[in-house]
N, C-alpha and C positions, 0 to 999 in steps of 0.2 A: 542614501548609498549610490552611488555614480554608476549607472547601466547605460550601457550602448544597444540599442534596441534595434534589433534587425526582423527581417520581415520572414517569419519564420513560416512554416507551411499550417499555419491554425485554423485556416479555414477549410482545408481539406479535413483535417481531424475533426473539425465540428461536424462536419457534412458525415463522415462516418459514424460518428456518434451519434447522429440524429435518423440516419437511413438504418444502422442496425437495431435503433431502439424500436423504429416501428415496424420494421422485417420482424423482428421478435414477436410482434404483438404481443412481441419479445420482449449506549453509554458501556464503553466497554465493561469488563470486569469490574467488581468492587474492592479490590484489594489495590491500595494505591503504594505497594511497597517499590521499589528499585533497588537494583544493585548497580555494584561500581565495578568495571572491568577495567581497573588501569594497567596501560604497561602490555606489550606482549608477555609476561613472564610471571605475570602476579594471578592469584586468586580472588573470585569474585567474591566481593565482600557486599552483605546485607548493608541496604542504605534506604532516607527515605526521605519522599521530595516533598516538600510542603508547602508549592508556589502561592502565593496572595494575588489576587485580582487587584488588591489595592496597592499593591507594591509600583513603583514608576521604574520599568526597566532602565530609562536612562540613568537612573541612579547608579547602575554598575559600569557608566563607561571608565570611568578613571581605573577601576581595577583589572580593566582589560587593553586598553588602546596601547599600552604601553609595556603591559606585563608579561612576567616569565612563567605566570602560573599557569597551569596544565588549562589545556582547553576544553571544554566538557562538550562532548557529542552525546546527544539523547537520541535514544532508538525506540521506534516501535515493538510493541508486544512478539509480533512476527518475525522479527529479527533479533530480539534477544535471547533466543534460545542459546542452547551449549552448542549443539551442533554448527553453528554457524560462527563461533569464536574467533575461528581462524580468518573468516570473512571480513569480521570486523577489525581484528588487529591487523588486516593488510590495508584497510583504508587508514586505519591509524596512523601508520608506519610513514605513509606517503604523507598524511597532515603534518608529523614530527620534522621529516626531513624536509619540507617546504619551508617551516616555519620555524624550525628549533625548540619549539616547544611541545612538552609531553601533553599526551590524550588521555582524558579519563572519559571512559566509556558508560555512560549513564542507561542502566536495563528498565524496562518497565513492561508492568503487567496490564496497562491500561492505555488506550489512547490519548483520554483528556489529559493523563498526567505528562506524558512526552509532550503534547501542544503547549499546556500552560508551561512546562520548563523552558519551552526555547520562547514563547512570548513573553514572561516574565523576566528572562535574562538569566534565570538558574544555569542553564545551557547556552554554550554558543552556536553550535553546530546541531543540524538536524537531517534525516532523511525520512520525511513522512509523505503520504500518498498526498496527490494534488488537493483534496477536500481537506485535510489535514495543515499544508499549507496556507491553505484560504484561510481557516479559521484562526492559526498562528499570526496571520498578516492584519487580518480583521481585527484580532485583538491590542497588538502590537505592529502598526506598517513600519517599524524598524527592522521587521523580518521579512528576510527579502530572500529569492529561489537564486542559486549561482548556477547548478546544472543540473541536466538529467540524461538518463543513457539515451543513446540513440536506438532507431530499429537497424534491422539487417543491412541498410542502404548507408550506413555510418550518419544517417541526418536524423533531423525534426521530422521528416517526411511521415516515417512510418513508427515513429517515439512513442507506440502504444504498447499496452500488454491487454490482457482479456477477463473481463467480470463474469464470472457464470454462475447460473441458476445449476444445481447439481439434485439429483435422485436417487434412489437406492433399484438398482436393475431388476427386483421383482414388480416394482412400481411403475416402472418406465412406460408401459403400455397405455396406462391411462391419461398420460403424457402426450399422445400423439392422436391428430386429428388428417385425416386424409394424406397419410403416410408421411406427417410432417411434426416434428415437435412444436407445441403451443403450451403456453402458459395459461389459457383457458382454465386449467382446475383448480386454480391456485385459490381461488378463493374458500375459507372456510379450512384452510388449511394451516398444519403447525408449521412456522416459518424460522428459521434461523440465519439472521444478520451476521456481520459481525462486529460493530460500533457503529453509532450513528454519526461518527467523525472518519468513518471509512469511505474512502471515492469508491472503490469497486467492491465495497463490502455491505454498503447498505446507500450512497447518494446516488451512484448510478444505478442499483437494481431496481430501488424505489423508484427514479424517473422512468424506470422501462413499464412499471409495472402502470403508473398513473397513465402512462401514453396509450398504455393497452387497453385500459377499462374506460379511456375518456368518453366512448359513445356509448356504453353502459349506463342507462339512467339511475339505476342506482351509485354506480361509483363514480359519476361522470365528477363530483367535486373532491376526490380523492385527493389527500395532501400525503406528504412524507410523514408530518406528524402523527396522520391518522395510521399508519403501518409501524409505527412501534410501537402499540399495545395491541394485544390479542383478546378475542372473548366475546361475550353475546352482543351481536351487533354490530361488531366490527369485521374489516376485511379479513384478517386471518383468527383460527380459533386461537390460537397462541403465538405468540412473538418471542424468541429468545435472542441474547446477543452472546457471542461466543468469546469475544475479546479479542481474537485474533483470528486470521484465517483458518490457521490450523484447528482453532477451538471450534468454529463454526461447521467444520467438513466432518470432526469428530462427532458433534451433535447430530448429523446425518448420521453417520457411519453406524452410530451405537441406537439410531431408530429414534433419538430424543425429537426429532425432526422429520417432515414429511419432504420437506425441499429447503436446499440451504443455498444462500449466497457467500462464493469464494472466488479470489483469482487465481489464475493458472501460476504465474510466478512462486507467490507465497506456498503453495503445494509441490512445488515442482522437484523440492529436495525428498518428498516422502512417497510421490506416485509415479508409475509407469502408465504409458499407453498400453493398454491389452488390446482394444477395436476402435478401427473407426481412421478417422482422420483427427489431428490435434486440433484444438480451438474451432469445434464444427461442433454443432447439435448432432448427437447419437455418439460421441466418442466415449467410450468405456475407460476407466483408469482404475487401477487396480495398486493399493500400498506395497510398496516394495517389502522385500525380504527384509531390508535392512534396515528399516524407516527405523529414526530415532522419536521420542518423546513428542508430541503425545500420541504416537500412532504405534507403539513397541507392540500393544496388545491387540491390533487391528489389522495385522500383515495379511494378507491375502483378500482383504475386503474390497469391494467393488463401487462406485458411482459412475453415472449416465449424468453427461450434460446434456442439458436440454435448451440451452439457450447461452449466447455469446452476444459480448457487445464489448467494442475495442474502447479504453479505457487512455488518457495521458499518462506518460511515465512519471512517476514520482520525482518530486527536485530533492537534492540536497542543498539545505538552506541556511541561510546567517543570520544571528542577531546582530545588526551593524552596529546598534549602540554596545555591543562588547567586544566588536574585532573589528582593526582600523583598515582602514580601505586598503593600505598596501598587503596586508596581509590577505585581504579577500582578491585584492588581483593576483596574490602568488598561487593562492590555491586555485583559482579558476585555471591558469595559466598550466598547474600541473597537471591537474586533474583531467584538463582535456586534452593534453599531450599526448605525443606515439606512445610514449613510454608506459604512461597508464595503462593506454590501451591493449599494449602488450603483456601487462603483467598478469600472468597466467594464474594467479590469487586472486586477482579481482575480477576479470573477466574469465571466467573457465573455461578451458578449449572445451569444442567440442568431441565427444566420446568419453572424457574424463569421467572419473567416479568423484572425483572431488566436490563438496559442497559449497556453494557461494551464492551469493546476490545477483551477480551477472554472469550471464555465459556467451561462447560465441558461437555464432551458427554459421554466418556469412564468411566471416573473419575480419568485417568491416565495422563491427561495433564499437563504440568508445562513448566518451561525454561530451556532453555538447552542452554550450552556454544557452541561457534561456534568461528571458525577462518575465517580467511579474505577468504581463499582457498573455504572456501564452497561455497560463491557465483559465481566459475567460471563456472557454466553452465549458469548463465544471463550472463555472459561476453562473452561466447563463440555464444551466440545467435547474435552477431555485426561479428562475424568471418566470 
């Protein structure tokens, strides 16, 4: 894929991630079923994705470069809920208008299924976290990023969201030391992550833990793999994966986990700030009265954020073996336009009750082009 490399603010964001990790001292579900959500007026239909690791994605090239077949867009579990159908369809409508092709939305219950779908060529387009993009790109270098949502500045300089560690309010006191929140008590606890392919639900949280405990003789050689299992002699007594950020939050709110990792944006449609400052340790969030599944039976439940780490925004990616360059150029041009930036079904206005994937806070938010190198800070967390 032809990409124009630009001098983004990657170093600044990498510094933010490292600094926050230092200050913090601080596989998805087994069901591989997906659903097809095709067009704006059709009903979701069950389907099964069976990607094969042995398939050569390049075999799909002839079916897509000049095809009028639907473009398949695969979504993570976090964005596959019925409450976000309107948001998905708004994205699909822009794609259809730009390309003249219908969009088939493939919904998933498993991160790995979504990643394998875009890597194998069973999907043409995807919206995944940075780590999911990197995993797909590693499996198939033809998977490339197109654009991400900006920060409040309207640029990449602050194009981040936040990874949280969270606990129940009744246990919050034990997570404080000298009046500040700490993850010191994490050893031996029941931990809920999102998926081992989640950026803010595993990759970043595990890096934060490793950084915090690197000077502890018992845990100085701790690895991310060590944090995936609990039990005797392990860092955690028990480890569970929620399969989505919402699922990880539910594990905490139902007291299955003592501490849970999930991100701000993926629960924003279900919770509201009750006390403190948003995205700061000590913030208390409450499940909204109008919260949809899986929070319908948890209305009014609360949790406390004890650790906050910035994470690079998630990319919209394309399998360049499946989609021709002219179509890719159209998509980048349209999605980074003022028209899309002002589309209130995509960027939800401040104060609106509408559910969506992106929101307007400053009024400058928009989509901004990126290249593969922009995600190197996430890659470097593994080094």
